[in-house]
Each structure stands twice: as structure tokens, then as C-alpha cells.
N, C-alpha and C positions, 0 to 999 in steps of 0.2 A: 504494500500500500504506500503510495506516495504521500507526501505531507505538503500542505499549502503554506509554504514559507512566507508568502506575501501576507496572508491573513495573520499568521503568528507574529510576524514583524509588526503589523499594524496594532495588534493587541498588546504586545509587550512594550512598544514605544509610546503608547497612549498615556496621557496624564491621568492618574486615578488614585490618589492617596485615600486612606480611610476617611469617609465622610464627604468625599467629593469624587464619586465614581462615574459621574455623568458621561464623560467622553467615552470611556470603555464600554459602558452599557449601550450607548448609541451604536457603536460598531457591532456589538453582539446582536442587537435588535435587528439591524439591517441584514445581517447574515442569517438570522434565524426565522425571519418573518414568513418565508415561503414554506416552512417545514413544520409549523405548528398551527393549532386551531385558534389560539388566543395568546396574546401577550399583554401582561398588565404589571403594574408596580404596586407594591404594598406600602403601608404607611411609613416604614423605616427606609424604604428606597430599594429593596430587593426587586429584581426583574424576574418575573415568572413566565416561562414559555410552556403552555399547557397543550398536551395532545390528548384529545378525548378518547375514552375507552370504557368498556363495561366491566373490566376485571379489577384487580387490586390497584390501590393508589400507591404509586412509586414516586418518590422524590429523589432527584439527583441534584446535588449542590456542588458548585465551584465558586470560590470567592473572587470577586472582581477587583478588590482593593489591593493597594501596595503600600509599603512603608513610606513615611514622609517626615517632613519637618514643619512645625507650626510656629509662626513668628509671634513672639511675645513682647518684644520691645525693639525700638529703633533708637540708637543713641544719637547724640548731637552731631557726631561725625558721619552718620549715615550707615553705621554697621548694624546688622540685624542679629538679634539674639533669638534663640528658638528652643523648643523642647521637641523630643522625638515623638512621632506618631507610630506606635508599634514598638516591637523589640529590636532595637538597633544597637550594635556595639559601638561605643564611642570612637574607638580607633578606626572603624570603617568609614568614618565621616571625613577624616582629615584630607584637605585639599581636593575633595571631590566636587564636581560640578553639579549644580542643582538647577531645576527649572520650575517656574511658577505657572499658574493656570493661564496667565496672559502671554506665556512664551518667553518672559524675561528670565535671564540667566544670572547666576552668581556662583561663587566658589566658597567652600567652607574653610575658614582660617582658624588659627589658634593663638591665644595669648602666649607670650614668652613664659616658659616654665623651666626652672632649673632641673627638674626631674620629670620626665615624661610619664613616669608611673603615676603622677598626681593628676593626670588628665581626667576631666569631667566635662559634662555637657555645658556646665557654667563657664568653662574656659573657651568655648567655641563661639564663633560668630560667622555670619555670611557676609561676604564682601560683594556688592553689586556695582562697585565703581562709583558710588555716590560720594559727594563731598560734604553733605550735611543731611540732617534729618529731613528737611524740607525737600531736598533733592531726591532722597530715597523714596519719600512718600508719593512722588509722582508715578512710581511704578509698583511699589509694594506697600501694603498696609498691615498693621497689627491684626492678627487673625487670619492672614493669608497662609496658605500651605505650599510647600515645594516638594518635589520628588527628585531623586537622584537620576542623573543621566548616565546611561550605559549602552553602548553601541550594540546593535544586533548583527551577528555574523555567524557564519557556519565554517566548519572544518571537517570535511568528510561527513560522517554520520552525526557529528556533534553540533549542537546549537548553543550559542552563548548570547546572553542579553541580561539587562536588568528586568525585574518584574516577571521573570518566569514563574515565580511564586506569586499568584497562582493563575497567571494568564494561560499557562499550559493546561491547567485543569479546565479552564473555560473553553479552550480549544478542543480538548478531548470530549467535553460535553456537547459542544456544537457539532462535531463530526459524528457523534453518536446520534444526536437528534436528527441529522440529515438522512440517516440510513437505517433507522430502527423500525421494525415491524412487530407489533405486539397488540394483544387485545386489552392490555392493561391501560389504566389512566395514568399518564406521565406528567410530572411537574419538573421541568428543568429550571432550577432556581439559581440565578447568578447573584450570589449574596454580597452584601456590603458589610464593612466594618469587622471583618474577620480578624484582622491584625490587632485589633484593640479589644478582643474578647468574644469573637463569634456572635456578635449582637444580631446581625441580620439572620443568621441561621436559627437563632432562638425564636424570633417572631415568625419566621416562615414555617417552622415545624409546628408551632402552636396553631397557626391559622389553617394549614393544610391537613395536619394530623394524618400523615401517610401510614400505610401498612408496612412499608419498608423504605429505608433511606440509604442511599449510597453517596458518599462524599468523594470528590476527586481533588487531590492536593499533592504537593510535592513532599518528599522526604529526603533526609540527609543520607549520604553514602559513607562507606568505610573503606574506600578503595584508593585513597590518596596517602602519601607518606605519613606515617605515625598518626593516622586518623583514629577516631574512637572505634571501639570494638563493635562493629555492626557488619552483618553479612551482605547488606544491600550494596550493589555495584551498578555502575552504568553499563548498559548493553545486555543485561541478563534478564530483562523482562519487567512486566508490571509488578509492583510490590503490593502484596496483600497484607493489610495491617493486622497485627496481633494486639498491640498495645502502644499507647503513648501516655503522656501525663493527664490526658483528658478522658480517655476511654480504654477499657478492656473489651475488645470486640466479642460479642456473643459467639461462643464456639460454633453454634449452628450456622450463623452467617459466614463466619470464617471458613468453615469446612465446606459449605456450599460453594463458595467462590473458588476454593482450591479444586473441588470436583469439576466445576465448569472449566477451569483452566486446563485440567488434565483431559477432559472429554474432547476439547477442541484444539488440543496441542498448542496452547498459548503459553509462551515463556513466562514464568512467574518466579517470584522470590518472596520470602516471608519477611515482614518488617516489624521490628520493635524499636520504637523511637524513644530515647531516654529523655529528651527535652521537647517541649512544644506540644501542640495539639492541632486539631482541625475542627471544622464545623460539626463533625459527628459528636464531639464531646458535649456540645449543648443539645444537639438533636436527640440523642439517645435518652436523655433525662427529661424530655418534655412531656407534659401531661402524665399519662400513666406509663410512659416509657415507649420509645419507638425503636424497633429493631434496626440497627444501623451498622453498616460496613464502610470500609474506606479502601479505595484504590489509589495508590501513591505512585507518582512518577519519580524515580531516583534522580536526585539533583545534587551536584557539587556546589559548594560555596553559597548555600542558602542564606538569604538576607544580606547579600552583597550586590554590587552593581554589575557583577559578571558571573551570574549563575550559569551552570552548564548541564545540559541534558543530552540524551542519545535518542535519535529518531526511532530506533528499533523499540525502545521502551515506550515511546509515545504510541506507536502502532499497536503494541501489545495491550496497552491500557485501553485504547479505543475498542479493540476486539473483545477484551474481557468485559468491559462495561456493557457493550451491546449484547453479548451472550448471557450475562447475568440477568439483564432485563427481560430478554426473550424467554428465558427459562423460568 
């Protein structure tokens, strides 16, 4: 199966920090509109693409937001102070380029420190080339948010970009939506504000109350030098989640997904993530409890401006999601 690199580039390079996912959702809506019976937005901002059916209600989620920076103060010399939106390592911010909603750019700088071990977000600022507060406010205001800039490029079967987390999940959901045939009633939910606590998934699950939910997100790998002890690697197939900090997947769901992978000869690997979580963490505890599973795309350098995935894992994830829904 070939991969639509133009679409994936459009998704990853779109501006969409938590709380301001409009641009990304518009791209997804344009791509999905001919493949579903209804598209609507809920009160928190999730976009739901519904395919009518008479069987079980199945919800598929992928989060549309990315990490970002929120401007809290502009000093008299025009330097912008900020707080992170989502889980960002402070050292990953240094001298990185950022972009605001209006397309204006800046770079993250740092105050002089005698010992770089003392670095905190309080020591960082964004330089947009302004000479005063008044000059800066022509382009950026307190309350505006920015995202990191990271070029999209490929090298063989590998894809590199910012915001692969979780625009690749959105891509997998979209490609499944285009090709799925089932009697079940499907809700493809492109959630908002996952990076700040899976907030969109919480409200979507409460409103839809599906019989089954499958989330599609990225997961870290253990295939780089001196990496953490995990068996997930690039190029070895879709990752079926066993556990992360937000969920222990119901054994019936996990085993069902493994059986489907085996039945259709889909490359797969088992995933245990020590840190982090996904939409499924909120979904599975909604109301009386919703059976939930997760398909993860192996990704190197998660939460950086240069995340890396393998096309073969993407294709395996699409095929696994499709077959799980059909069965």
C-alpha cells in the first residue's frame, strides 16, 4: 500500500496546538467529507465523522492537537515569555524556531546561566526581532500560542517531521475511513486537547457512549543507542498496546487485536509504555466503562521537532484498524 505523502505533509505542517486545532481539523474535514454520512463538532471542539450502520457503535479516536507555547508576558524590550502547552522538555526548546497562528516566526532564546543544569522555562524567552513591547504587540499578543517548526522529509521508508504525534494517527484514521466496509455504526473522532489531559476524548466518549473504542496514537521505541528497555522498533509493524500510565488494556480487547493481526498476517508488536498515555485512558473510564484498545505507531524522538516513523508500520496500522472494525 502506498502512502499519501502530500496529505501527511499537509497534516503535520499545519498549525494546531492544544486549544487551537482549527486549521488541522479543516484539512481533515475536506479529506473526509466524501466518505462519511455526517460531520459535526461537539461543544469542546472535537470533529466527529459518522458512518451510519445498524450494528455496534464503534468509536475511533486520533488527536489533532500538538505541543505548543503560550505567551504570558511581553517585556519592555519586546521579548516574549511563555509557558508550555503539553509535556515539553525544557532542553528541547533551546534555539528552536516557532510559528504563531498568523504565520509570524520567532526563535527560543535563553538567559545567561553559569550552569546549564539550572535551566527552567522561566529562563527562556522568544525573540521575534522586536525592539520594544509596542513593536512586538503589532504581531503577537499575550494569550497567543506558537508551535515548533520542523521540516517534513523522507529517507527511504522513513518519514521525519514535527507533529507526527498525532497527525499520523489522524492519517491512519482517515485512510481507514476511506476504505472501510462494515454494518456497524462508526464514529471517527478527531479529538482536541489530548496533550493537556485527553479532554476532548473524555467528552466525546460521554456523548457517544460507544460499545467499543479504538484509539490511534504514537508510541516510543527502544531501538536507538542506550534507549529505554522496550521491544517496540521501527519497521516491525503496528504496536498493540498492553499498558501505559493511563490504561491497562482489557485482555479480551488485546487478545482480539492480536488474533486479527495473526489471521490477516499483519506485522505487529506488543507495546508497554512506561511514560505517557492516550485518549483511551479517559475513554475506558467513562460512564460505566467503555471497552477500549489502542493501536500505536512506533515513533522515535516523540515530543520533539523531528519525530521519525516507518511507512511499513503506518500501513500495518491502517490494515489492523480496518480489520478490527470489520470483524
